[in-house]
C-alpha angles and dihedrals in degrees: 000000000000114000113217113229112244111261111244109235117224113248113254117239110281115271131165090283099189094054092046092049092049095051091045091049092049092048090050091048092051091049092050092046093050091047093048090047092053093045096045098040115030090147092059089049091053091048091051090048091051091048089051092052092047093049091048097048 
């Protein structure tokens, strides 16, 4: 079977890579943390939601 050579991606225009990577990493971390929090603790989320409704009304 013929193996296709990997296509070389064109380099994106230069940007402060480190900063971009960091912010992306932090965003990803926050997303993962929020997701894990929701998955691990749905009860707490419901409680917080109820408290929010109570405090608003």
